[in-house]
A tleap script that builds the chain and sets N, CA, C and O, in Angstrom:
source leaprc.protein.ff14SB
mol = sequence {
  NMET ALA ASP GLU GLU SER SER ALA GLN VAL
  PHE ALA LEU TYR ARG HIE GLU ILE GLU LYS
  SER ASN ASP ILE ILE LYS ALA THR PRO LEU
  ASN ARG PRO PRO ARG GLN SER ASP ASP TRP
  ARG SER GLU PRO MET ALA ASP PHE SER SER
  VAL LEU MET HIE MET ILE ASP GLU THR ALA
  CYS HIE THR GLY HIE LEU ASP ALA ALA ARG
  GLU LEU THR ASP GLY ARG LEU TRP GLY ALA
  ALA CASP
}
set mol.1.N position { -8.432 -43.479 -26.527 }
set mol.1.CA position { -9.503 -42.904 -25.746 }
set mol.1.C position { -8.897 -42.220 -24.540 }
set mol.1.O position { -8.164 -42.832 -23.763 }
set mol.2.N position { -9.207 -40.959 -24.394 }
set mol.2.CA position { -8.704 -40.199 -23.251 }
set mol.2.C position { -9.591 -40.445 -22.027 }
set mol.2.O position { -10.772 -40.769 -22.158 }
set mol.3.N position { -9.009 -40.287 -20.848 }
set mol.3.CA position { -9.761 -40.511 -19.609 }
set mol.3.C position { -11.025 -39.668 -19.530 }
set mol.3.O position { -12.034 -40.107 -18.978 }
set mol.4.N position { -10.974 -38.453 -20.082 }
set mol.4.CA position { -12.121 -37.554 -19.961 }
set mol.4.C position { -13.210 -37.811 -21.005 }
set mol.4.O position { -14.274 -37.193 -20.949 }
set mol.5.N position { -12.958 -38.711 -21.953 }
set mol.5.CA position { -13.965 -39.019 -22.969 }
set mol.5.C position { -14.991 -40.003 -22.416 }
set mol.5.O position { -14.645 -41.002 -21.785 }
set mol.6.N position { -16.242 -39.700 -22.667 }
set mol.6.CA position { -17.301 -40.607 -22.215 }
set mol.6.C position { -17.518 -41.697 -23.257 }
set mol.6.O position { -17.122 -41.558 -24.415 }
set mol.7.N position { -18.147 -42.771 -22.829 }
set mol.7.CA position { -18.462 -43.831 -23.787 }
set mol.7.C position { -19.416 -43.307 -24.857 }
set mol.7.O position { -19.340 -43.734 -26.009 }
set mol.8.N position { -20.314 -42.386 -24.495 }
set mol.8.CA position { -21.233 -41.793 -25.475 }
set mol.8.C position { -20.458 -41.045 -26.557 }
set mol.8.O position { -20.824 -41.114 -27.731 }
set mol.9.N position { -19.392 -40.332 -26.182 }
set mol.9.CA position { -18.575 -39.624 -27.171 }
set mol.9.C position { -17.853 -40.599 -28.097 }
set mol.9.O position { -17.779 -40.377 -29.305 }
set mol.10.N position { -17.333 -41.654 -27.540 }
set mol.10.CA position { -16.611 -42.652 -28.339 }
set mol.10.C position { -17.564 -43.324 -29.319 }
set mol.10.O position { -17.230 -43.495 -30.491 }
set mol.11.N position { -18.745 -43.706 -28.849 }
set mol.11.CA position { -19.726 -44.337 -29.744 }
set mol.11.C position { -20.216 -43.361 -30.810 }
set mol.11.O position { -20.452 -43.763 -31.949 }
set mol.12.N position { -20.372 -42.088 -30.458 }
set mol.12.CA position { -20.794 -41.085 -31.445 }
set mol.12.C position { -19.741 -40.948 -32.544 }
set mol.12.O position { -20.085 -40.870 -33.723 }
set mol.13.N position { -18.469 -40.920 -32.169 }
set mol.13.CA position { -17.393 -40.852 -33.159 }
set mol.13.C position { -17.391 -42.105 -34.039 }
set mol.13.O position { -17.219 -42.016 -35.255 }
set mol.14.N position { -17.580 -43.257 -33.422 }
set mol.14.CA position { -17.606 -44.516 -34.174 }
set mol.14.C position { -18.757 -44.508 -35.190 }
set mol.14.O position { -18.581 -44.903 -36.342 }
set mol.15.N position { -19.929 -44.054 -34.750 }
set mol.15.CA position { -21.085 -43.988 -35.662 }
set mol.15.C position { -20.827 -43.003 -36.803 }
set mol.15.O position { -21.221 -43.251 -37.942 }
set mol.16.N position { -20.167 -41.891 -36.496 }
set mol.16.CA position { -19.817 -40.910 -37.526 }
set mol.16.C position { -18.880 -41.526 -38.564 }
set mol.16.O position { -19.065 -41.329 -39.765 }
set mol.17.N position { -17.887 -42.264 -38.106 }
set mol.17.CA position { -16.943 -42.918 -39.012 }
set mol.17.C position { -17.644 -43.983 -39.850 }
set mol.17.O position { -17.296 -44.177 -41.015 }
set mol.18.N position { -18.620 -44.671 -39.279 }
set mol.18.CA position { -19.411 -45.645 -40.039 }
set mol.18.C position { -20.150 -44.945 -41.165 }
set mol.18.O position { -20.170 -45.438 -42.292 }
set mol.19.N position { -20.760 -43.797 -40.872 }
set mol.19.CA position { -21.478 -43.036 -41.901 }
set mol.19.C position { -20.535 -42.612 -43.033 }
set mol.19.O position { -20.881 -42.729 -44.209 }
set mol.20.N position { -19.351 -42.122 -42.676 }
set mol.20.CA position { -18.371 -41.741 -43.706 }
set mol.20.C position { -17.972 -42.948 -44.549 }
set mol.20.O position { -17.885 -42.851 -45.773 }
set mol.21.N position { -17.733 -44.071 -43.904 }
set mol.21.CA position { -17.351 -45.291 -44.618 }
set mol.21.C position { -18.467 -45.748 -45.545 }
set mol.21.O position { -18.212 -46.140 -46.684 }
set mol.22.N position { -19.694 -45.697 -45.065 }
set mol.22.CA position { -20.827 -46.092 -45.903 }
set mol.22.C position { -20.934 -45.211 -47.136 }
set mol.22.O position { -21.237 -45.703 -48.223 }
set mol.23.N position { -20.689 -43.912 -46.981 }
set mol.23.CA position { -20.714 -43.000 -48.135 }
set mol.23.C position { -19.643 -43.380 -49.162 }
set mol.23.O position { -19.895 -43.354 -50.366 }
set mol.24.N position { -18.453 -43.729 -48.680 }
set mol.24.CA position { -17.368 -44.139 -49.576 }
set mol.24.C position { -17.739 -45.436 -50.289 }
set mol.24.O position { -17.522 -45.574 -51.493 }
set mol.25.N position { -18.296 -46.378 -49.545 }
set mol.25.CA position { -18.677 -47.664 -50.139 }
set mol.25.C position { -19.730 -47.464 -51.219 }
set mol.25.O position { -19.648 -48.073 -52.286 }
set mol.26.N position { -20.718 -46.616 -50.950 }
set mol.26.CA position { -21.780 -46.360 -51.934 }
set mol.26.C position { -21.237 -45.706 -53.199 }
set mol.26.O position { -21.756 -45.947 -54.289 }
set mol.27.N position { -20.208 -44.890 -53.070 }
set mol.27.CA position { -19.707 -44.112 -54.205 }
set mol.27.C position { -18.578 -44.785 -54.978 }
set mol.27.O position { -18.153 -44.272 -56.013 }
set mol.28.N position { -18.089 -45.914 -54.498 }
set mol.28.CA position { -16.911 -46.519 -55.103 }
set mol.28.C position { -17.252 -47.834 -55.803 }
set mol.28.O position { -17.785 -48.746 -55.172 }
set mol.29.N position { -16.951 -47.942 -57.094 }
set mol.29.CA position { -17.171 -49.213 -57.797 }
set mol.29.C position { -16.293 -50.316 -57.188 }
set mol.29.O position { -15.142 -50.073 -56.825 }
set mol.30.N position { -16.843 -51.508 -57.083 }
set mol.30.CA position { -16.112 -52.617 -56.468 }
set mol.30.C position { -14.854 -52.997 -57.243 }
set mol.30.O position { -13.911 -53.536 -56.663 }
set mol.31.N position { -14.830 -52.727 -58.530 }
set mol.31.CA position { -13.656 -53.111 -59.328 }
set mol.31.C position { -12.609 -51.997 -59.429 }
set mol.31.O position { -11.623 -52.143 -60.152 }
set mol.32.N position { -12.810 -50.905 -58.725 }
set mol.32.CA position { -11.854 -49.801 -58.764 }
set mol.32.C position { -10.561 -50.190 -58.038 }
set mol.32.O position { -10.612 -50.705 -56.921 }
set mol.33.N position { -9.406 -49.947 -58.663 }
set mol.33.CA position { -8.126 -50.242 -57.988 }
set mol.33.C position { -7.939 -49.332 -56.769 }
set mol.33.O position { -8.440 -48.207 -56.760 }
set mol.34.N position { -7.234 -49.797 -55.757 }
set mol.34.CA position { -6.979 -48.953 -54.589 }
set mol.34.C position { -6.193 -47.700 -54.967 }
set mol.34.O position { -5.360 -47.739 -55.873 }
set mol.35.N position { -6.448 -46.606 -54.288 }
set mol.35.CA position { -5.723 -45.355 -54.534 }
set mol.35.C position { -4.317 -45.398 -53.956 }
set mol.35.O position { -3.399 -44.773 -54.486 }
set mol.36.N position { -4.157 -46.134 -52.877 }
set mol.36.CA position { -2.898 -46.145 -52.148 }
set mol.36.C position { -2.164 -47.455 -52.403 }
set mol.36.O position { -2.773 -48.522 -52.470 }
set mol.37.N position { -0.846 -47.355 -52.545 }
set mol.37.CA position { -0.024 -48.545 -52.733 }
set mol.37.C position { -0.053 -49.390 -51.463 }
set mol.37.O position { -0.114 -48.863 -50.353 }
set mol.38.N position { -0.009 -50.679 -51.639 }
set mol.38.CA position { 0.050 -51.584 -50.490 }
set mol.38.C position { 1.292 -52.467 -50.586 }
set mol.38.O position { 1.218 -53.687 -50.442 }
set mol.39.N position { 2.424 -51.830 -50.831 }
set mol.39.CA position { 3.686 -52.548 -51.014 }
set mol.39.C position { 4.074 -53.385 -49.803 }
set mol.39.O position { 4.862 -54.322 -49.927 }
set mol.40.N position { 3.540 -53.065 -48.652 }
set mol.40.CA position { 3.887 -53.793 -47.433 }
set mol.40.C position { 3.217 -55.166 -47.378 }
set mol.40.O position { 3.631 -56.017 -46.591 }
set mol.41.N position { 2.196 -55.393 -48.193 }
set mol.41.CA position { 1.466 -56.662 -48.184 }
set mol.41.C position { 2.146 -57.686 -49.086 }
set mol.41.O position { 2.730 -57.334 -50.111 }
set mol.42.N position { 2.065 -58.933 -48.701 }
set mol.42.CA position { 2.630 -59.984 -49.549 }
set mol.42.C position { 1.768 -60.189 -50.799 }
set mol.42.O position { 2.287 -60.545 -51.857 }
set mol.43.N position { 0.465 -59.968 -50.681 }
set mol.43.CA position { -0.438 -60.075 -51.829 }
set mol.43.C position { -1.156 -58.739 -51.992 }
set mol.43.O position { -2.010 -58.394 -51.174 }
set mol.44.N position { -0.823 -57.987 -53.034 }
set mol.44.CA position { -1.478 -56.688 -53.230 }
set mol.44.C position { -2.985 -56.839 -53.435 }
set mol.44.O position { -3.448 -57.849 -53.965 }
set mol.45.N position { -3.730 -55.847 -53.021 }
set mol.45.CA position { -5.173 -55.842 -53.217 }
set mol.45.C position { -5.469 -55.288 -54.606 }
set mol.45.O position { -5.007 -54.204 -54.962 }
set mol.46.N position { -6.236 -56.033 -55.380 }
set mol.46.CA position { -6.472 -55.686 -56.778 }
set mol.46.C position { -7.541 -54.611 -56.945 }
set mol.46.O position { -7.478 -53.804 -57.872 }
set mol.47.N position { -8.526 -54.605 -56.041 }
set mol.47.CA position { -9.652 -53.705 -56.248 }
set mol.47.C position { -10.324 -53.385 -54.915 }
set mol.47.O position { -9.948 -53.896 -53.860 }
set mol.48.N position { -11.344 -52.507 -55.007 }
set mol.48.CA position { -12.047 -52.068 -53.802 }
set mol.48.C position { -12.739 -53.236 -53.105 }
set mol.48.O position { -12.832 -53.260 -51.878 }
set mol.49.N position { -13.214 -54.187 -53.868 }
set mol.49.CA position { -13.834 -55.376 -53.288 }
set mol.49.C position { -12.857 -56.108 -52.364 }
set mol.49.O position { -13.240 -56.570 -51.290 }
set mol.50.N position { -11.603 -56.211 -52.785 }
set mol.50.CA position { -10.571 -56.855 -51.956 }
set mol.50.C position { -10.322 -56.070 -50.677 }
set mol.50.O position { -10.122 -56.650 -49.610 }
set mol.51.N position { -10.336 -54.755 -50.792 }
set mol.51.CA position { -10.149 -53.904 -49.612 }
set mol.51.C position { -11.301 -54.128 -48.628 }
set mol.51.O position { -11.072 -54.282 -47.428 }
set mol.52.N position { -12.534 -54.147 -49.133 }
set mol.52.CA position { -13.694 -54.370 -48.258 }
set mol.52.C position { -13.613 -55.722 -47.560 }
set mol.52.O position { -13.869 -55.817 -46.360 }
set mol.53.N position { -13.260 -56.765 -48.300 }
set mol.53.CA position { -13.154 -58.092 -47.692 }
set mol.53.C position { -12.069 -58.123 -46.613 }
set mol.53.O position { -12.232 -58.765 -45.576 }
set mol.54.N position { -10.964 -57.423 -46.869 }
set mol.54.CA position { -9.894 -57.339 -45.876 }
set mol.54.C position { -10.400 -56.650 -44.610 }
set mol.54.O position { -10.116 -57.101 -43.501 }
set mol.55.N position { -11.143 -55.567 -44.774 }
set mol.55.CA position { -11.647 -54.832 -43.611 }
set mol.55.C position { -12.666 -55.657 -42.819 }
set mol.55.O position { -12.684 -55.603 -41.589 }
set mol.56.N position { -13.503 -56.412 -43.512 }
set mol.56.CA position { -14.453 -57.295 -42.824 }
set mol.56.C position { -13.693 -58.345 -42.023 }
set mol.56.O position { -14.032 -58.618 -40.871 }
set mol.57.N position { -12.667 -58.932 -42.631 }
set mol.57.CA position { -11.853 -59.945 -41.963 }
set mol.57.C position { -11.150 -59.366 -40.730 }
set mol.57.O position { -11.153 -59.978 -39.662 }
set mol.58.N position { -10.552 -58.187 -40.889 }
set mol.58.CA position { -9.852 -57.548 -39.767 }
set mol.58.C position { -10.807 -57.191 -38.631 }
set mol.58.O position { -10.488 -57.381 -37.457 }
set mol.59.N position { -11.975 -56.675 -38.989 }
set mol.59.CA position { -12.965 -56.317 -37.967 }
set mol.59.C position { -13.396 -57.553 -37.186 }
set mol.59.O position { -13.470 -57.517 -35.958 }
set mol.60.N position { -13.681 -58.643 -37.891 }
set mol.60.CA position { -14.081 -59.885 -37.223 }
set mol.60.C position { -12.970 -60.404 -36.317 }
set mol.60.O position { -13.228 -60.841 -35.196 }
set mol.61.N position { -11.749 -60.356 -36.803 }
set mol.61.CA position { -10.605 -60.841 -36.019 }
set mol.61.C position { -10.443 -60.040 -34.730 }
set mol.61.O position { -10.307 -60.610 -33.647 }
set mol.62.N position { -10.459 -58.726 -34.857 }
set mol.62.CA position { -10.245 -57.884 -33.670 }
set mol.62.C position { -11.438 -57.895 -32.735 }
set mol.62.O position { -11.275 -57.722 -31.527 }
set mol.63.N position { -12.626 -58.093 -33.264 }
set mol.63.CA position { -13.797 -58.245 -32.404 }
set mol.63.C position { -13.654 -59.517 -31.577 }
set mol.63.O position { -14.010 -59.550 -30.399 }
set mol.64.N position { -13.134 -60.549 -32.203 }
set mol.64.CA position { -12.882 -61.788 -31.465 }
set mol.64.C position { -11.862 -61.593 -30.352 }
set mol.64.O position { -12.015 -62.142 -29.261 }
set mol.65.N position { -10.825 -60.814 -30.626 }
set mol.65.CA position { -9.832 -60.523 -29.580 }
set mol.65.C position { -10.478 -59.784 -28.422 }
set mol.65.O position { -10.227 -60.092 -27.256 }
set mol.66.N position { -11.315 -58.805 -28.751 }
set mol.66.CA position { -11.986 -58.026 -27.710 }
set mol.66.C position { -12.920 -58.914 -26.897 }
set mol.66.O position { -13.009 -58.774 -25.677 }
set mol.67.N position { -13.616 -59.825 -27.569 }
set mol.67.CA position { -14.515 -60.729 -26.870 }
set mol.67.C position { -13.735 -61.638 -25.922 }
set mol.67.O position { -14.186 -61.916 -24.811 }
set mol.68.N position { -12.566 -62.099 -26.362 }
set mol.68.CA position { -11.736 -62.941 -25.496 }
set mol.68.C position { -11.275 -62.159 -24.271 }
set mol.68.O position { -11.263 -62.693 -23.162 }
set mol.69.N position { -10.895 -60.896 -24.464 }
set mol.69.CA position { -10.476 -60.059 -23.327 }
set mol.69.C position { -11.636 -59.855 -22.358 }
set mol.69.O position { -11.450 -59.893 -21.141 }
set mol.70.N position { -12.844 -59.635 -22.907 }
set mol.70.CA position { -14.010 -59.467 -22.048 }
set mol.70.C position { -14.287 -60.740 -21.255 }
set mol.70.O position { -14.602 -60.670 -20.068 }
set mol.71.N position { -14.172 -61.899 -21.897 }
set mol.71.CA position { -14.390 -63.160 -21.199 }
set mol.71.C position { -13.408 -63.317 -20.042 }
set mol.71.O position { -13.777 -63.798 -18.970 }
set mol.72.N position { -12.163 -62.914 -20.258 }
set mol.72.CA position { -11.165 -62.994 -19.187 }
set mol.72.C position { -11.488 -62.030 -18.063 }
set mol.72.O position { -11.151 -62.282 -16.906 }
set mol.73.N position { -12.141 -60.928 -18.397 }
set mol.73.CA position { -12.476 -59.914 -17.396 }
set mol.73.C position { -13.672 -60.313 -16.557 }
set mol.73.O position { -13.620 -60.241 -15.329 }
set mol.74.N position { -14.773 -60.741 -17.216 }
set mol.74.CA position { -16.003 -61.003 -16.465 }
set mol.74.C position { -16.370 -62.477 -16.366 }
set mol.74.O position { -17.310 -62.828 -15.653 }
set mol.75.N position { -15.643 -63.353 -17.073 }
set mol.75.CA position { -15.891 -64.787 -16.969 }
set mol.75.C position { -17.087 -65.289 -17.756 }
set mol.75.O position { -17.313 -66.497 -17.830 }
set mol.76.N position { -17.859 -64.379 -18.349 }
set mol.76.CA position { -19.043 -64.790 -19.119 }
set mol.76.C position { -18.609 -65.233 -20.501 }
set mol.76.O position { -17.882 -64.513 -21.186 }
set mol.77.N position { -19.046 -66.413 -20.919 }
set mol.77.CA position { -18.687 -66.941 -22.224 }
set mol.77.C position { -19.692 -66.510 -23.269 }
set mol.77.O position { -20.888 -66.418 -22.994 }
set mol.78.N position { -19.197 -66.242 -24.486 }
set mol.78.CA position { -20.062 -65.872 -25.585 }
set mol.78.C position { -21.032 -66.999 -25.858 }
set mol.78.O position { -20.644 -68.165 -25.925 }
set mol.79.N position { -22.287 -66.649 -26.013 }
set mol.79.CA position { -23.287 -67.649 -26.364 }
set mol.79.C position { -23.735 -68.517 -25.208 }
set mol.79.O position { -24.635 -69.342 -25.371 }
set mol.80.N position { -23.136 -68.354 -24.053 }
set mol.80.CA position { -23.532 -69.167 -22.899 }
set mol.80.C position { -24.851 -68.661 -22.345 }
set mol.80.O position { -25.081 -67.453 -22.276 }
set mol.81.N position { -25.715 -69.584 -21.951 }
set mol.81.CA position { -27.000 -69.207 -21.366 }
set mol.81.C position { -26.767 -68.565 -20.007 }
set mol.81.O position { -25.887 -68.974 -19.251 }
set mol.82.N position { -27.569 -67.560 -19.715 }
set mol.82.CA position { -27.459 -66.876 -18.402 }
set mol.82.C position { -28.049 -67.706 -17.294 }
set mol.82.O position { -28.041 -67.286 -16.136 }
savepdb mol mol.pdb
quit
């Protein structure tokens, strides 16, 4: 994110990428093998379903990291009553 980018621009780009991803998900059979090799992984992904599960896991993990950083910044705990 560049200094001159507004939060509205960043969220608009994120929403655009979500729309593109949703189109790919709708058009791709869950049992389709990945197009790209994943030789760097210890366990190769067998199909699109595996790729989706990996992305859900990664998103949850990194969201948790971001939440922890926010807690350190403002002191507010997730789920804590105001």
